[in-house]
C-alpha positions as CSV (number, residue, x, y, z in Angstrom):
1,X,-116.6,-136.9,28.4
2,X,-118.5,-139.5,27.1
3,X,-121.7,-137.5,25.5
4,X,-118.8,-135.7,23.7
5,X,-117.7,-138.8,22.0
6,X,-121.1,-140.0,21.7
7,X,-121.7,-137.0,19.6
8,X,-118.3,-137.1,17.6
9,X,-118.8,-140.5,16.4
10,X,-122.7,-139.8,15.7
11,X,-121.2,-136.7,13.6
12,X,-118.7,-139.2,12.1
13,X,-121.2,-141.9,11.4
14,X,-123.8,-139.2,9.5
15,X,-121.4,-137.2,8.0
16,X,-120.0,-140.6,6.1
17,X,-123.2,-141.8,5.2
18,X,-124.3,-138.4,3.4
19,X,-120.4,-138.3,1.5
20,X,-120.9,-141.6,0.4
21,X,-124.9,-141.6,-0.5
22,X,-123.3,-138.2,-2.5
23,X,-121.1,-139.2,-4.5
24,X,-122.6,-142.6,-5.5
25,X,-125.3,-140.3,-7.0
26,X,-123.0,-138.5,-9.0
27,X,-121.4,-141.7,-10.2
28,X,-124.6,-143.0,-11.3
29,X,-124.9,-140.4,-14.3
30,X,-121.5,-139.9,-15.3
31,X,-122.0,-141.5,-18.4
32,X,-125.3,-140.5,-19.4
33,X,-124.6,-138.0,-21.8
34,X,-122.0,-138.2,-24.8
35,X,-118.8,-136.1,-24.7
36,X,-118.9,-132.6,-26.0
37,X,-116.0,-131.0,-27.7
38,X,-113.9,-129.4,-24.8
39,X,-114.3,-133.1,-23.0
40,X,-112.8,-134.8,-26.6
41,X,-110.2,-132.3,-26.6
42,X,-109.4,-133.5,-23.2
43,X,-109.7,-137.4,-24.6
44,X,-107.1,-136.5,-27.2
45,X,-104.7,-134.5,-25.1
46,X,-104.2,-137.0,-22.3
47,X,-103.3,-139.7,-25.0
48,X,-99.8,-137.9,-25.3
49,X,-96.8,-138.4,-23.0
50,X,-96.9,-135.9,-19.9
51,X,-94.4,-133.7,-21.2
52,X,-96.3,-133.2,-24.2
53,X,-99.2,-132.9,-22.2
54,X,-98.0,-129.8,-20.0
55,X,-97.0,-128.1,-23.3
56,X,-100.4,-128.5,-25.0
57,X,-101.6,-127.2,-21.5
58,X,-99.6,-124.0,-22.1
59,X,-101.0,-123.8,-25.6
60,X,-104.9,-124.1,-24.3
61,X,-104.3,-121.4,-21.8
62,X,-104.9,-123.7,-18.9
63,X,-102.5,-124.6,-16.1
64,X,-101.0,-128.3,-16.7
65,X,-102.8,-129.9,-12.7
66,X,-106.1,-131.3,-14.3
67,X,-104.7,-132.3,-17.7
68,X,-102.1,-134.6,-15.7
69,X,-104.8,-135.9,-13.2
70,X,-106.7,-136.7,-16.2
71,X,-104.0,-138.6,-17.7
72,X,-103.3,-140.6,-14.4
73,X,-106.8,-141.5,-14.3
74,X,-107.4,-142.6,-17.9
75,X,-104.2,-144.5,-17.5
76,X,-105.3,-146.5,-14.9
77,X,-109.1,-147.0,-16.1
78,X,-108.8,-146.7,-20.0
79,X,-109.4,-143.5,-21.9
80,X,-113.3,-143.2,-21.9
81,X,-116.2,-140.9,-20.7
82,X,-115.9,-142.4,-17.1
83,X,-112.3,-142.0,-16.3
84,X,-112.3,-138.5,-18.2
85,X,-115.0,-137.0,-16.1
86,X,-113.9,-138.9,-13.1
87,X,-110.9,-136.3,-12.7
88,X,-113.9,-133.6,-12.2
89,X,-116.0,-135.6,-10.0
90,X,-113.2,-136.2,-7.7
91,X,-113.2,-132.6,-7.5
92,X,-116.6,-132.1,-6.1
93,X,-115.9,-134.9,-3.6
94,X,-112.9,-133.0,-2.5
95,X,-115.1,-129.8,-1.9
96,X,-118.0,-131.7,0.3
97,X,-114.8,-133.4,2.3
98,X,-114.2,-129.7,3.5
99,X,-117.1,-130.2,5.5
100,X,-115.8,-132.8,7.5
101,X,-112.2,-130.7,8.0
102,X,-112.0,-127.0,8.2
103,X,-115.4,-126.1,7.9
104,X,-116.4,-128.5,11.2
105,X,-113.3,-127.2,12.9
106,X,-114.4,-123.4,12.4
107,X,-118.4,-123.6,12.5
108,X,-118.9,-126.8,14.1
109,X,-120.5,-130.2,13.2
110,X,-123.8,-129.1,12.0
111,X,-122.2,-126.3,9.4
112,X,-120.2,-129.2,8.4
113,X,-123.2,-131.8,7.7
114,X,-124.9,-128.7,6.2
115,X,-121.9,-127.5,3.6
116,X,-121.4,-131.2,2.2
117,X,-125.0,-131.4,1.8
118,X,-125.2,-128.3,-0.1
119,X,-122.4,-129.0,-2.3
120,X,-124.2,-132.5,-3.2
121,X,-127.5,-130.8,-4.4
122,X,-126.1,-127.3,-5.9
123,X,-127.1,-128.1,-9.6
124,X,-123.7,-126.2,-10.5
125,X,-121.6,-128.6,-9.2
126,X,-123.8,-131.7,-10.1
127,X,-123.7,-130.4,-13.6
128,X,-119.6,-129.6,-13.6
129,X,-119.2,-133.1,-11.8
130,X,-120.2,-134.6,-15.3
131,X,-118.1,-132.0,-17.2
132,X,-114.4,-132.8,-18.1
133,X,-113.1,-129.8,-17.4
134,X,-111.1,-128.1,-14.2
135,X,-113.9,-126.2,-12.4
136,X,-114.9,-128.3,-9.7
137,X,-111.1,-128.6,-8.4
138,X,-110.6,-124.6,-9.3
139,X,-114.0,-124.6,-6.5
140,X,-112.0,-126.8,-4.4
141,X,-108.8,-125.2,-4.4
142,X,-110.3,-121.6,-4.2
143,X,-112.2,-122.5,-0.9
144,X,-109.8,-124.6,0.7
145,X,-107.4,-121.6,0.4
146,X,-109.9,-119.6,2.0
147,X,-110.6,-121.8,4.9
148,X,-106.7,-123.0,5.5
149,X,-105.6,-118.9,5.3
150,X,-108.1,-118.4,8.0
151,X,-107.1,-121.4,10.2
152,X,-103.3,-120.6,9.7
153,X,-104.2,-116.7,10.7
154,X,-106.5,-117.1,13.5
155,X,-104.4,-120.3,15.2
156,X,-100.8,-119.8,13.7
157,X,-100.5,-123.7,13.4
158,X,-97.4,-125.2,11.2
159,X,-99.6,-127.6,9.7
160,X,-102.3,-125.2,8.4
161,X,-99.6,-122.5,6.8
162,X,-98.0,-126.0,4.8
163,X,-101.6,-127.1,3.8
164,X,-102.8,-123.1,2.6
165,X,-99.5,-122.7,0.8
166,X,-99.8,-126.4,-0.9
167,X,-103.5,-125.8,-1.9
168,X,-102.6,-122.3,-3.1
169,X,-100.0,-123.5,-5.3
170,X,-102.1,-126.3,-6.8
171,X,-104.8,-123.9,-7.2
172,X,-102.7,-121.8,-9.9
173,X,-102.0,-124.9,-11.5
174,X,-105.6,-125.5,-12.3
175,X,-106.9,-122.1,-13.5
176,X,-105.4,-119.1,-14.1
177,X,-108.3,-116.8,-12.7
178,X,-107.1,-118.3,-9.0
179,X,-104.1,-116.2,-9.6
180,X,-106.5,-113.4,-8.7
181,X,-107.9,-115.0,-5.8
182,X,-104.8,-116.3,-4.4
183,X,-103.5,-112.5,-4.8
184,X,-106.8,-111.7,-2.8
185,X,-106.0,-113.8,-0.2
186,X,-102.5,-113.1,0.4
187,X,-103.1,-109.0,0.4
188,X,-106.0,-109.5,3.3
189,X,-104.0,-112.0,4.9
190,X,-100.9,-109.7,5.0
191,X,-102.9,-107.0,6.1
192,X,-104.4,-108.7,9.0
193,X,-101.0,-109.9,10.6
194,X,-99.7,-106.8,10.2
195,X,-102.9,-105.2,11.9
196,X,-103.2,-108.0,14.7
197,X,-100.3,-109.8,15.3
198,X,-96.9,-109.5,13.5
199,X,-95.3,-112.5,15.2
200,X,-97.0,-114.5,12.4
201,X,-95.5,-112.7,9.9
202,X,-92.5,-115.2,9.6
203,X,-94.5,-117.6,8.8
204,X,-96.5,-115.8,5.9
205,X,-93.4,-114.9,4.4
206,X,-91.7,-118.3,4.2
207,X,-95.5,-119.5,2.9
208,X,-95.2,-116.6,0.3
209,X,-92.0,-117.0,-0.8
210,X,-92.4,-120.5,-1.5
211,X,-95.8,-120.3,-3.4
212,X,-94.3,-117.8,-5.6
213,X,-90.7,-119.9,-6.1
214,X,-93.2,-122.8,-6.9
215,X,-95.6,-121.2,-9.4
216,X,-92.8,-119.1,-11.3
217,X,-91.9,-121.1,-14.2
218,X,-95.8,-121.1,-15.1
219,X,-96.0,-117.7,-14.5
220,X,-94.0,-117.1,-17.1
221,X,-96.3,-119.3,-19.3
222,X,-98.6,-117.1,-18.4
223,X,-97.1,-113.9,-19.1
224,X,-97.1,-115.2,-22.6
225,X,-100.4,-116.6,-22.6
226,X,-101.6,-113.2,-22.1
227,X,-100.2,-111.8,-24.6
228,X,-101.3,-113.9,-27.2
229,X,-105.0,-113.2,-26.3
230,X,-104.8,-109.6,-25.4
231,X,-106.2,-108.4,-28.8
232,X,-108.6,-111.6,-29.0
233,X,-110.2,-113.6,-26.4
234,X,-114.2,-115.0,-26.3
235,X,-114.6,-114.2,-22.6
236,X,-116.1,-110.9,-22.6
237,X,-115.2,-108.1,-20.3
238,X,-116.9,-108.4,-17.1
239,X,-119.9,-106.0,-16.5
240,X,-122.5,-105.4,-13.9
241,X,-125.0,-107.7,-16.0
242,X,-122.6,-110.0,-16.1
243,X,-121.7,-110.3,-12.4
244,X,-125.6,-110.6,-11.7
245,X,-126.0,-113.0,-14.0
246,X,-123.3,-115.2,-13.0
247,X,-124.8,-115.2,-9.4
248,X,-128.4,-116.5,-10.7
249,X,-127.0,-118.5,-13.3
250,X,-123.7,-120.4,-11.8
251,X,-125.2,-121.8,-8.7
252,X,-129.2,-122.9,-10.0
253,X,-128.4,-124.0,-13.7
254,X,-126.8,-126.6,-15.7
255,X,-124.1,-125.3,-17.8
256,X,-125.9,-126.0,-21.1
257,X,-129.2,-124.6,-20.0
258,X,-131.8,-124.5,-17.1
259,X,-131.7,-127.6,-14.7
260,X,-134.4,-126.3,-12.8
261,X,-137.7,-124.8,-13.8
262,X,-137.1,-121.1,-14.4
263,X,-139.7,-120.1,-10.9
264,X,-137.4,-122.3,-9.0
265,X,-134.6,-120.9,-9.6
266,X,-135.9,-117.4,-8.9
267,X,-137.3,-119.2,-5.5
268,X,-133.8,-120.7,-5.0
269,X,-132.0,-117.6,-5.5
270,X,-134.9,-115.3,-3.0
271,X,-134.1,-118.2,-0.7
272,X,-130.3,-117.9,-0.7
273,X,-130.3,-114.2,-0.6
274,X,-132.6,-114.1,2.3
275,X,-129.9,-116.3,4.3
276,X,-127.2,-114.4,2.9
277,X,-128.6,-111.5,4.8
278,X,-129.4,-113.5,7.8
279,X,-125.9,-114.2,7.8
280,X,-124.3,-111.0,7.5
281,X,-126.9,-109.7,10.7
282,X,-125.5,-112.9,12.3
283,X,-122.0,-112.4,11.7
284,X,-122.3,-108.6,13.1
285,X,-123.7,-109.7,16.2
286,X,-120.8,-112.7,16.7
287,X,-117.3,-111.3,17.0
288,X,-116.4,-115.2,17.1
289,X,-114.9,-117.0,14.5
290,X,-118.3,-117.8,12.8
291,X,-118.4,-113.8,12.5
292,X,-115.0,-113.4,11.2
293,X,-114.6,-116.2,8.7
294,X,-118.3,-114.8,7.1
295,X,-116.7,-111.5,6.5
296,X,-113.3,-113.0,5.6
297,X,-114.8,-115.3,2.5
298,X,-117.3,-112.5,1.7
299,X,-114.7,-109.9,1.2
300,X,-112.2,-112.2,-1.0
301,X,-115.6,-112.8,-2.8
302,X,-116.2,-109.5,-3.3
303,X,-112.7,-108.3,-4.1
304,X,-111.8,-111.1,-6.5
305,X,-115.0,-110.1,-9.0
306,X,-113.9,-106.3,-8.5
307,X,-110.5,-107.2,-9.8
308,X,-111.7,-109.1,-12.5
């Protein structure tokens, strides 16, 4: 018992140190670059009232969560590059914090530390932490929904179902593409429950209905937005090359150019690919939570891309 307590205390100290150092290093460079066009747009939008802000979010083809969060921060700290980008940086911190929560709970303390470390050193997260856009929060809600959905299905704890539903709603109000992600997660969760344990079905239905009801007002806005951009939209149709370039571009490059030498990017891609296949082999050997969560997350990612 004493040994377990000492191990837990050591993890808490090491994780807290890692989290604090990672967060501080991100904050150090938060105002190094001037605001670019989209960031400047956010700076103008958050000067308006909350009611007008939501109306402008609907016109910008984005849900309002990030707009509201940015306005709260700029109201507190003033309308400047630091406050505008702090909203995105907090999203990376929230994502890293999952290492202390559900990741450690499912995969153990070493995995929790590794997860948090990878969040802070992945170039894409570092770049987006310094970009006043909603993508870091989209990544957080997407990952959190995946993890808490798994916890809710496996352990059927009321708290997990509530957190899963809450993060689903907030994710849907963060980025429109999370509709696809949530659809995949809920479809897989429903299939799992029907096949494995139908006693969990009532809680799943309650969460599903609650999330749908809370998102319905904005869903009507999304339908209108879709009709407006159906004929002309700047995002191209997804292709195989589009997906492959995304796998190489997103994790290892800066938003507006490479943050690593091309050789390092290729080396990182090869390393990650190797670890990925090792993970597949390990998951096939383990029928416990390690293997199940791996394939759960992998299936969600694949179906989301295919669904696009």
